[in-house]
Each structure stands twice: as C-alpha cells, then as structure tokens.
C-alpha positions as CSV (number, residue, x, y, z in Angstrom):
1,M,-18.0,24.1,18.4
2,I,-20.7,23.5,20.9
3,W,-21.4,26.6,23.0
4,L,-22.4,24.8,26.2
5,L,-23.1,27.9,28.3
6,L,-25.8,29.0,25.8
7,G,-27.2,25.6,25.4
8,V,-27.3,25.8,21.6
9,I,-25.7,23.7,18.8
10,G,-23.2,25.8,16.8
11,T,-23.8,26.2,13.1
12,M,-21.0,25.5,10.7
13,T,-19.7,28.6,8.8
14,T,-18.1,28.6,5.4
15,A,-14.5,30.0,5.1
16,A,-14.8,33.7,5.1
17,E,-13.9,36.9,7.0
18,Y,-16.2,37.6,9.9
19,Y,-16.3,41.0,11.6
20,V,-17.3,41.8,15.2
21,S,-18.1,45.4,16.3
22,P,-19.9,46.9,19.3
23,A,-22.1,48.7,16.7
24,G,-23.1,45.3,15.2
25,D,-25.9,42.9,15.8
26,D,-25.6,39.1,16.4
27,S,-28.5,38.6,13.9
28,N,-26.3,40.1,11.2
29,P,-24.3,37.9,8.7
30,G,-21.0,39.0,10.2
31,T,-19.8,41.0,7.2
32,K,-17.8,44.2,7.5
33,Q,-20.9,46.2,6.6
34,K,-23.1,44.1,8.9
35,P,-20.9,42.8,11.7
36,W,-21.7,40.7,14.7
37,Q,-21.7,42.3,18.1
38,T,-20.5,39.8,20.8
39,I,-18.0,37.1,21.6
40,A,-20.9,34.9,22.5
41,K,-21.9,34.9,18.8
42,V,-18.4,33.8,17.8
43,N,-18.4,31.0,20.3
44,S,-21.8,29.7,19.1
45,L,-20.4,28.8,15.7
46,A,-17.9,26.3,14.3
47,F,-15.5,27.6,11.7
48,E,-14.2,26.1,8.5
49,P,-10.6,26.2,7.3
50,G,-9.4,29.7,6.3
51,S,-12.0,31.5,8.4
52,K,-10.9,34.9,9.9
53,I,-12.6,36.3,13.0
54,L,-11.8,40.0,13.1
55,F,-12.6,42.4,16.0
56,Q,-12.9,46.2,15.5
57,S,-9.7,47.9,16.5
58,G,-9.8,50.4,19.3
59,Q,-12.8,48.6,20.8
60,S,-13.2,46.3,23.8
61,F,-15.2,43.1,23.8
62,S,-16.3,41.3,27.0
63,G,-15.9,37.6,27.5
64,G,-13.5,34.9,26.5
65,L,-13.1,33.3,23.1
66,A,-13.4,29.5,23.0
67,F,-12.6,27.1,20.1
68,D,-12.5,23.3,19.9
69,K,-12.1,20.4,17.6
70,D,-15.2,21.5,15.5
71,D,-13.2,24.6,14.4
72,R,-11.1,23.1,11.7
73,G,-8.1,24.9,10.4
74,T,-5.7,23.3,7.8
75,A,-2.2,23.9,6.6
76,S,-3.4,25.9,3.6
77,G,-6.3,27.5,5.6
78,P,-5.6,28.2,9.2
79,I,-8.2,29.9,11.4
80,T,-7.2,33.5,12.2
81,V,-8.3,35.7,15.2
82,S,-7.2,39.3,14.8
83,S,-8.3,42.9,14.6
84,Y,-9.5,45.1,11.7
85,G,-8.8,48.8,11.3
86,P,-5.8,50.8,12.7
87,G,-4.6,49.6,16.1
88,R,-5.9,46.6,18.1
89,A,-9.1,45.3,19.6
90,V,-9.1,44.3,23.3
91,I,-10.7,41.1,24.6
92,R,-11.6,41.6,28.3
93,S,-12.5,38.4,30.0
94,G,-14.0,37.6,33.4
95,S,-12.4,35.8,36.3
96,N,-13.3,32.3,35.1
97,E,-12.7,33.0,31.4
98,A,-9.5,32.6,29.4
99,G,-9.0,35.4,27.0
100,L,-8.6,32.7,24.3
101,H,-9.0,29.0,25.0
102,V,-8.4,26.6,22.1
103,V,-8.9,22.8,22.8
104,N,-8.0,19.8,20.6
105,T,-7.4,21.7,17.4
106,G,-4.6,23.3,15.6
107,F,-3.8,25.5,12.6
108,F,-4.5,28.7,14.4
109,I,-3.2,32.3,14.0
110,V,-3.7,34.8,16.8
111,E,-2.3,38.2,15.9
112,N,-2.7,41.9,16.3
113,I,-5.1,41.7,19.3
114,N,-4.8,42.3,23.0
115,F,-6.2,40.2,25.9
116,Q,-6.9,41.7,29.4
117,G,-7.9,39.7,32.4
118,P,-9.5,41.2,35.5
119,G,-6.2,41.1,37.4
120,P,-3.8,38.4,38.6
121,D,-5.5,37.9,41.9
122,E,-9.1,37.8,40.6
123,S,-8.5,35.8,37.4
124,K,-8.4,32.0,37.6
125,T,-7.4,31.3,34.0
126,A,-4.7,31.9,31.4
127,G,-4.7,34.7,28.8
128,I,-4.1,32.6,25.8
129,H,-4.3,28.8,26.3
130,F,-3.8,26.1,23.6
131,H,-4.5,22.6,25.1
132,N,-4.5,19.1,23.6
133,E,-6.4,16.5,25.6
134,L,-6.8,14.0,22.7
135,E,-5.9,10.4,23.2
136,E,-2.3,9.3,23.3
137,G,-0.1,10.1,20.4
138,V,-2.0,13.0,18.7
139,Q,0.2,15.9,17.6
140,L,-1.7,19.0,16.5
141,E,0.0,21.3,14.0
142,F,0.8,25.0,13.6
143,I,0.2,27.6,16.3
144,R,1.0,31.2,15.6
145,I,0.7,34.0,18.2
146,N,2.1,37.3,17.0
147,D,1.8,41.0,18.0
148,V,-0.3,40.5,21.1
149,E,-0.4,42.0,24.6
150,V,-1.6,39.7,27.4
151,S,-2.0,40.9,31.0
152,G,-4.0,40.5,34.2
153,F,-4.5,36.7,34.2
154,G,-4.4,34.3,37.1
155,T,-2.2,31.6,35.7
156,S,0.0,32.1,32.6
157,G,-0.2,34.9,30.1
158,I,0.4,32.5,27.2
159,T,0.5,28.7,27.7
160,I,0.6,25.8,25.3
161,G,0.7,22.0,26.0
162,S,-0.8,18.7,26.9
163,K,-1.1,16.5,29.9
164,V,-1.8,13.4,27.8
165,L,1.3,11.2,27.2
166,K,2.8,11.6,23.7
167,S,0.1,14.1,22.6
168,G,0.8,17.8,22.0
169,F,1.6,20.3,19.4
170,R,4.1,20.7,16.5
171,N,5.4,23.9,14.9
172,V,4.6,26.6,17.5
173,R,5.7,30.3,17.2
174,I,5.2,33.2,19.6
175,E,6.6,36.5,18.4
176,R,6.4,40.1,19.5
177,A,4.3,39.4,22.5
178,D,4.1,41.8,25.4
179,V,3.2,39.6,28.4
180,H,3.0,41.2,31.8
181,D,1.3,41.4,35.2
182,N,0.1,37.8,35.2
183,R,0.1,35.7,38.3
184,L,2.1,32.5,37.6
185,T,4.2,32.8,34.4
186,G,4.5,35.0,31.4
187,I,5.0,32.5,28.6
188,D,5.2,28.8,29.2
189,T,4.7,25.3,27.8
190,Y,3.9,22.1,29.6
191,G,3.6,18.3,29.3
192,P,2.4,15.3,31.3
193,W,4.3,14.1,34.3
194,P,5.9,11.7,34.3
195,H,6.4,12.2,30.6
196,D,7.7,9.9,27.9
197,P,11.5,10.8,27.7
198,E,11.5,10.6,23.9
199,I,8.2,12.0,22.8
200,L,7.7,15.4,24.4
201,A,4.6,17.6,24.3
202,I,5.9,20.3,22.0
203,S,8.0,19.7,18.9
204,G,9.4,22.9,17.3
205,C,8.8,25.9,19.5
206,Y,10.0,29.4,18.8
207,V,9.7,32.4,21.1
208,G,11.2,35.6,19.7
209,H,11.2,39.4,20.3
210,C,8.9,39.2,23.3
211,R,8.9,41.4,26.5
212,V,7.8,39.5,29.6
213,Y,7.7,41.4,32.9
214,R,6.0,41.7,36.3
215,N,4.7,38.2,36.4
216,R,5.1,38.1,40.1
217,G,4.1,34.6,41.3
218,A,1.9,33.7,44.2
219,K,2.2,32.7,47.8
220,G,1.2,29.2,49.1
221,L,1.8,27.2,46.0
222,K,3.8,24.0,45.7
223,G,5.4,24.7,42.3
224,H,7.5,27.4,40.8
225,S,5.7,30.7,40.2
226,G,6.7,34.0,38.9
227,S,8.9,33.1,35.9
228,G,9.1,35.1,32.7
229,I,9.6,32.5,29.9
230,K,9.7,28.8,30.6
231,L,9.9,25.9,28.1
232,C,8.9,22.5,29.4
233,S,8.6,19.3,27.5
234,V,9.9,20.8,24.3
235,T,12.0,19.3,21.5
236,D,13.8,21.8,19.2
237,G,13.0,25.0,21.0
238,T,14.4,28.5,20.6
239,I,14.1,31.6,22.8
240,E,15.8,34.7,21.3
241,R,15.7,38.5,21.3
242,C,13.5,38.5,24.4
243,V,13.6,40.7,27.5
244,A,12.5,39.3,30.9
245,F,12.5,41.6,33.9
246,E,10.9,42.1,37.3
247,N,9.3,38.7,37.3
248,G,8.9,36.7,40.6
249,G,9.2,38.0,44.1
250,L,5.9,36.8,45.6
251,G,6.1,33.0,45.4
252,D,7.2,31.4,48.7
253,N,7.6,27.7,47.7
254,E,10.8,26.6,49.4
255,G,11.4,23.8,46.8
256,G,12.0,26.2,43.9
257,G,11.6,29.7,42.6
258,P,11.2,31.7,39.5
259,I,13.7,32.4,36.7
260,G,13.6,35.1,34.0
261,I,14.2,32.7,31.1
262,W,14.7,29.0,31.4
263,A,13.9,25.4,30.2
264,H,13.5,22.0,31.8
265,D,12.6,18.5,30.7
266,S,13.5,19.4,27.1
267,R,16.1,18.8,24.5
268,N,17.7,20.8,21.7
269,I,17.0,24.2,23.2
270,V,18.7,27.4,22.3
271,I,18.4,30.5,24.5
272,Q,20.2,33.4,22.8
273,F,20.4,37.2,22.4
274,C,18.2,37.9,25.4
275,E,18.4,40.2,28.4
276,A,17.2,39.2,31.9
277,Y,17.4,41.6,34.8
278,R,15.9,42.4,38.2
279,N,14.1,39.1,38.4
280,Y,13.2,38.2,42.0
281,T,12.5,35.4,44.5
282,G,10.2,35.5,47.5
283,N,12.0,32.6,49.2
284,K,15.6,31.2,49.3
285,A,15.5,29.7,45.8
286,D,16.2,30.9,42.3
287,G,15.2,34.4,41.2
288,G,17.9,34.2,38.5
289,G,18.3,35.4,35.0
290,F,18.8,32.2,32.9
291,D,18.6,28.5,33.6
292,I,19.2,25.2,31.9
293,D,17.3,23.0,34.3
294,G,16.4,19.3,35.1
295,G,16.5,16.8,32.2
296,V,17.6,19.3,29.5
297,V,19.8,17.7,26.8
298,N,21.9,19.0,24.0
299,S,21.2,22.7,24.6
300,V,22.9,26.1,24.7
301,M,22.7,29.5,26.3
302,Q,24.6,32.1,24.3
303,Y,25.0,35.8,23.6
304,N,22.8,36.8,26.6
305,Y,23.1,39.6,29.1
306,S,22.1,39.0,32.7
307,H,22.3,41.6,35.5
308,D,20.9,42.6,38.9
309,N,18.9,39.4,39.5
310,D,18.3,38.0,43.0
311,G,19.6,34.6,41.9
312,A,22.3,33.3,39.6
313,G,22.8,34.9,36.3
314,Y,23.4,31.5,34.7
315,L,22.1,28.4,36.4
316,V,22.5,24.7,35.5
317,C,20.4,22.7,37.9
318,Q,19.4,19.1,38.0
319,Y,16.6,17.7,40.2
320,A,16.3,14.3,41.8
321,H,13.1,13.2,40.0
322,A,14.4,14.1,36.5
323,T,13.8,11.3,33.9
324,R,17.1,11.7,32.2
325,P,20.6,13.3,32.9
326,L,21.3,17.0,32.3
327,V,24.0,16.6,29.7
328,D,25.6,18.0,26.6
329,C,24.9,21.6,27.3
330,T,26.9,24.8,26.7
331,V,26.9,28.3,28.1
332,R,29.0,30.6,26.0
333,Y,29.7,34.3,25.1
334,N,27.4,35.7,27.8
335,V,27.8,38.6,30.1
336,S,26.7,38.7,33.8
337,E,26.9,41.9,35.9
338,N,26.1,41.8,39.6
339,D,23.7,38.9,39.7
340,G,23.3,36.9,42.9
341,R,21.9,39.9,44.8
342,K,20.1,37.7,47.4
343,N,20.5,34.6,49.5
344,G,24.2,34.3,48.9
345,Y,23.8,33.2,45.3
346,A,26.8,33.1,43.0
347,S,26.7,34.6,39.5
348,I,27.3,31.1,38.0
349,V,25.7,28.0,39.7
350,I,26.0,24.4,38.8
351,D,23.8,22.1,41.0
352,S,23.7,18.3,40.4
353,G,20.8,18.1,42.8
354,P,20.0,16.1,45.9
355,H,20.5,12.3,46.1
356,P,22.2,12.1,42.7
357,T,22.2,9.0,40.6
358,E,23.7,8.1,37.2
359,K,20.3,9.0,35.7
360,T,20.2,12.4,37.2
361,R,23.9,13.4,36.7
362,V,25.2,16.6,35.2
363,G,27.8,16.0,32.5
364,D,29.5,17.1,29.4
365,F,28.8,20.8,30.3
366,K,30.9,23.5,28.7
367,F,31.2,27.1,29.9
368,Y,33.4,29.3,27.7
369,G,33.9,32.8,26.4
370,N,31.9,34.5,29.1
371,T,32.6,37.7,31.1
372,I,31.3,37.7,34.6
373,L,31.5,40.6,37.1
374,M,30.4,40.2,40.8
375,T,30.5,42.9,43.4
376,K,29.2,42.9,46.9
377,G,25.4,43.0,46.9
378,P,23.1,45.3,48.8
379,H,20.9,42.7,50.3
380,G,23.1,41.3,53.0
381,H,25.0,38.3,51.5
382,R,25.9,35.5,53.9
383,G,29.6,36.1,54.2
384,Y,31.4,36.3,50.9
385,P,29.5,34.7,48.1
386,P,31.5,33.4,45.2
387,V,31.4,34.2,41.5
388,I,31.0,30.5,40.8
389,S,29.4,27.8,43.0
390,I,29.1,24.1,42.4
391,Y,26.8,21.8,44.4
392,G,26.5,18.1,44.4
393,T,28.8,15.2,43.5
394,K,27.4,13.6,40.3
395,L,29.4,15.6,37.8
396,S,31.5,14.7,34.8
397,G,33.0,16.6,32.0
398,V,32.3,20.1,33.4
399,R,34.7,22.5,31.7
400,F,35.4,26.2,32.1
401,W,37.5,27.7,29.2
402,N,38.5,31.2,28.2
403,N,36.2,33.1,30.6
404,I,36.8,36.3,32.5
405,F,35.9,36.1,36.2
406,I,36.0,39.4,38.1
407,A,35.4,39.4,41.9
408,R,35.4,42.8,43.6
409,D,34.9,44.0,47.2
410,G,36.4,40.8,48.6
411,M,34.1,38.4,46.8
412,E,35.3,34.8,46.5
413,I,35.9,33.5,43.0
414,F,34.8,29.9,43.6
415,N,33.6,27.4,46.1
416,N,31.9,23.9,46.2
417,T,29.9,22.2,48.8
418,E,30.7,18.5,48.1
419,E,34.1,17.1,47.1
420,I,34.9,17.4,43.4
421,A,36.5,14.2,42.2
422,G,39.5,14.1,39.8
423,D,39.0,16.0,36.6
424,S,35.2,16.0,36.7
425,V,35.5,19.8,36.8
426,M,38.3,21.6,35.1
427,F,39.2,25.3,34.8
428,Q,41.6,26.0,31.9
429,G,42.6,29.2,30.2
430,N,40.5,31.6,32.2
431,C,41.3,35.1,33.5
432,Y,40.8,36.0,37.2
433,F,40.8,39.6,38.5
434,T,40.1,40.8,42.0
435,A,40.7,44.5,41.5
436,G,43.3,44.7,44.3
437,D,41.4,42.5,46.8
438,P,42.7,39.1,47.9
439,F,42.4,36.2,45.5
440,K,40.2,33.5,47.1
441,V,39.2,30.1,45.8
442,T,37.8,27.4,48.2
443,W,38.2,24.0,46.5
444,N,37.2,20.8,48.3
445,G,37.2,22.7,51.6
446,K,40.7,24.3,51.3
447,T,41.1,27.9,50.6
448,Y,43.8,29.2,48.1
449,G,45.1,32.7,48.1
450,S,46.5,33.0,44.5
451,L,46.1,31.4,41.1
452,D,49.5,29.8,41.4
453,E,48.7,28.3,44.8
454,W,45.4,26.9,43.5
455,R,47.1,25.5,40.5
456,R,49.8,23.8,42.5
457,G,47.4,22.4,45.0
458,T,44.7,21.0,42.7
459,G,46.0,20.8,39.1
460,Q,43.5,23.4,38.0
461,E,44.6,25.9,35.3
462,T,47.0,23.4,33.8
463,L,47.0,21.9,30.3
464,N,49.2,18.9,29.5
465,G,51.2,19.6,32.7
466,K,51.9,23.3,31.9
467,P,50.3,26.3,33.5
468,C,47.5,28.2,31.8
469,G,45.1,30.8,32.9
470,L,45.9,34.4,34.1
471,E,45.5,36.4,37.3
472,I,45.5,39.8,35.7
473,D,43.4,42.9,34.9
474,P,41.6,42.0,31.7
475,G,41.5,45.5,30.4
476,L,37.8,46.0,29.8
477,T,36.4,49.4,28.7
478,D,34.0,50.5,31.4
479,I,32.3,47.7,33.4
480,G,29.9,47.7,36.3
481,K,27.7,50.7,35.3
482,G,24.4,48.9,35.8
483,V,23.4,49.4,32.2
484,T,19.8,48.3,31.3
485,L,19.1,48.0,27.6
486,D,15.5,46.8,27.7
487,D,15.8,46.0,24.0
488,A,17.4,42.7,22.9
489,D,18.3,44.3,19.6
490,K,20.7,46.6,21.4
491,L,22.8,43.9,23.1
492,K,25.8,44.8,20.9
493,T,25.8,48.3,22.4
494,L,27.1,47.0,25.8
495,S,30.4,48.4,25.0
496,G,31.7,48.5,28.5
497,Y,32.5,44.8,28.3
498,K,34.7,45.1,25.2
499,L,38.5,44.7,25.6
500,V,40.6,47.8,25.3
501,D,43.5,48.3,22.9
502,G,46.4,46.5,24.4
503,S,44.4,44.1,26.6
504,P,46.5,41.2,27.8
505,L,43.7,38.8,26.8
506,V,43.9,39.4,23.1
507,D,45.0,36.2,21.3
508,R,45.6,34.5,24.7
509,G,42.6,32.1,24.7
510,L,42.8,28.4,24.2
511,D,42.0,27.0,20.8
512,I,39.2,24.8,22.1
513,R,38.5,23.4,18.6
514,D,42.0,22.0,18.2
515,L,42.6,21.1,21.9
516,F,39.2,19.6,22.8
517,G,37.3,19.2,19.6
518,E,34.7,21.8,20.7
519,D,33.1,23.9,18.0
520,P,33.4,27.5,19.4
521,G,30.7,28.9,17.2
522,K,31.0,31.7,14.6
523,H,31.1,34.9,16.6
524,D,31.4,36.4,20.1
525,Y,28.8,38.3,22.2
526,F,29.1,41.4,20.0
527,E,28.7,39.3,16.8
528,T,32.3,39.7,15.9
529,P,33.6,36.7,13.9
530,I,36.0,34.5,15.8
531,P,38.9,34.1,15.8
532,K,39.7,37.6,14.5
533,G,43.4,37.9,15.0
534,K,46.2,35.3,15.5
535,G,44.1,33.4,18.0
536,F,41.1,33.4,20.3
537,D,40.7,36.1,22.9
538,I,39.5,35.4,26.5
539,G,36.0,36.6,27.5
540,A,32.9,37.5,25.6
541,H,34.6,40.0,23.2
542,E,36.9,39.2,20.4
543,K,39.1,42.3,19.9
C-alpha cells in the first residue's frame, strides 16, 4: 500500500510471517528474532498473498492498521492479522484512526487480537472496517474476523460494506467477537442507497457466537443508532448463537430507533438461537429484541429468546421507501417474556408502514409455535398495551398458528390501528390465557370479551367453518422469572417455558404441513424433534 501520512512508497514484501513487538526496531527484517516495533512500519509496506502480520500478545500498539488494494491476498493465501504468544495483542487507535481499515481488497483473516478506541464520544471511526469503493460490479472475496474484542469506537465496532452500486463482498464470517461500548452499532453491514434490488452489497454473511452490548447510540442523528447486530444489503445471511444486550438508549431520532438483532434491505436471512434482552430506546421508536425490517424477503427468525426490552420482542416492520415488499418471512419457536417495557409497545408488532403501496406491502408472513408472556410494565404504559399489535393496511397472508399468548395484569391480547380486511390476517389454533383477568381483544375498533365472542364476531379462530383455538391455562412449568442466560448455548435450559405433564396443549396443535402446506421445521425451541407424539403441540415446546 502507499502510506500517505509518512509520504513514502511502500515496499512489496514476500509471503512470510512478520512480527511486531515493542522491543523490536523498524529497521529489523520483521522476523520473530528481530521484530518490527510499530504499526507505522506495517502500514508502510504492501503484503503478498499468504503474509501474516503478528503482534506480540499481552502488548499494546498505538495507531490504526491500514491495508488497501496493494495488499493482495488470494484464496490459497489470505493475508492474516493476529497475535503471537499466549493471549492477545491490543491495537489502540486514536480519535481519527480505525483500529483496522481495509479498502478495496479481500482475502483477509483478522483473528485473536483486540482493538480499543479512545472512547465512543472521542473516536470518529469504526473499530474494524472493510470497505469496497471499486467501480460498479466488483465483488471482493473472503473476509474472516474471529476471536476479537472491539470497543470504544465512534461508529460501528465491526462494519463491512460498499456504497458503490453492485459492488461489495462475498463470503464473510464474523465469529466469537466481543463488541461493546461503541457509539453507533456493534456489528453491521451496509450498501448503497438506493440499491440494486437484486445485487446486494454482501453475499454470504455469517455472524455467530458473538456478544454485542452497550453500544448505546448518539443524540442528534437522523438515522438509527444503538443497535447490537444489523445486517443490511445482504443476500444469504445468518446470525446465530449471539447475545445482544443493553444496546441503545441514547439515540433520539424520532424516525427510528435501535434493535438488539435485526436485518433490513436483505433476503434469505436466518436469525436463530440468539438471546436479546434489556435493549433500549431513547425516543418513542424501537428498542426491541429482534426485527425483520423493510425490504426483507424469504427470511426466518427462530429458536430465539427475547426479554425485558423497551420495544417489541419480535418486530416485522416495513417502511415507505423500501425498494421491495416485505414478504415470505417466518417467526417460529421463539420465546418472549415481558418485552414492550416502554412506549406502549406490544410483545409482537407487525407494521406495514406509512403510505403503503403494493411495492411496500407486508405479505405471506407466518408466525407459529411461539410462546409469548406479557405483564404490566414498570415504565408507565399508555393504558393497556397488547401482546400483539398490527399497524397499517397493506397486509396479506399474515397467519398466526399454534402460539401461546399469555396476558397478565389486565393486558390486552390484540389490537390494530387500521381496519384489517377479510382474511388478510388470521389467527388459528392458538392458546390464549389471561390468568384470571378479563379476556380482551380489540379488532377493527370493536372490543371482544372472550375467545368465543371474538370468534363469532370476526371469524377468527375458525378453520373450515369450525371453531379452533383455546382459551385455557397452557400448563407451563414456571414462567415469568426474568431469567437471563447470557449464553446462547444455554437457550435449551429455559425450562420454565416447557409444558407440564398433562398440559391441555399436548397434541392439540394444527398440522400446518397438511392444512396449509407449511414446512414446520425439524424441532421446537428446545431442539426436540417435532411432532413427538400423536400430533403437534401448541407453543414453543413439543412435550
């Protein structure tokens, strides 16, 4: 690369291992016996395929690493940035320096090394930033970020993307990253706007076993800030076994707020086996656990645990300027406990957005096998917030099957703001329980005081003209205990949401494969194969 700040032309290295130690000297050859001393030396050189740049573990190095198109990794010889010796090295960058900034090149591995910024208010950069600004249509290959800690940066902890139409990255993996106390976002991807609806910025993106927390956002910004993990402009993306907590709370943009884990402007996304809790909003928007947002297609949220978030546990939200409908998405076998702690949010929210058109509709959305508990929140709800809210009119094919909805302390089960037409939204085969409080559903402006009354008045909870659905105690083991796991590998231990012996919901669920042609998946929230007995059970547990 060309190290512009030093005003020297970088020299090309041969593929080798290069060592950096505070005890070294930049005039050395960079061997383990005679290491370099500074990041400036690394930045002054251009590296060949297969090169490894290794920093001494347990030591700190000042500055920000920078690589560009002259640093040429290949499929068989990626460039690696890592530590040597037991533990990890720390890269400490200044206010205008990214911890690691890679521009217009791919085939990079960043692993076993930590990046620390000067603090979210002082820093003006990202921690790790891969950026493609090459001309239209260039897809760079292979990014690996593993076993890193990234904190104290002014934008995102880890961010990857392009603002050039049709350009970006393929085959990106971020694993075992601990990303916290950054200003705008923990982990995110981005693309140009408006983007090409078919060729997105990132193709093949995996985020797994990451902990993302206390990325609090910032006041006075127009966009979202304070999210944990956000995939934007991604085709074929997966977020799994991650934990996102205590993100958000500072951003005051009224147009939108932060979410623990979410995706927008993407397709073929899977969000699974994650926990999102105590995520916050600084305004009246969002602050929820999980979200499938504007322009997402053919995606699924499954096997997740959301609890104690300011906003919705599970949000499906379209926005007016989306370039395609929000369609063909599924939310299944998840648990939500006491989400919607602020601003009158429901646990489950579907929002088709303002000024809906056919292009921005929400359709073919399936919500099944979930268990949702809502009690009265501590933050002064407006009236009685519902377990489920639906906003907007441009809806079609929205279906709720085999879910457990529990509303305590006089909470409402459902309401909608605009009229729901015909069978655009249907509830079938669900269990409703109010723990002795009145049953309350407000549908198209009319309130119903029992399941049977709602059924007779609207046709909901009927199948082929016959009643379905239950208003009954589901028989769950020990719910509402505020359990925090803080480890996505322990999700199966949430035993309070298992059905007890003799539960009335065993084998009472609809066979959605036979009835509706819906593939129900292979297992429930607890990874029990389904169906286990004579039929499907209702809720997130197959007894």
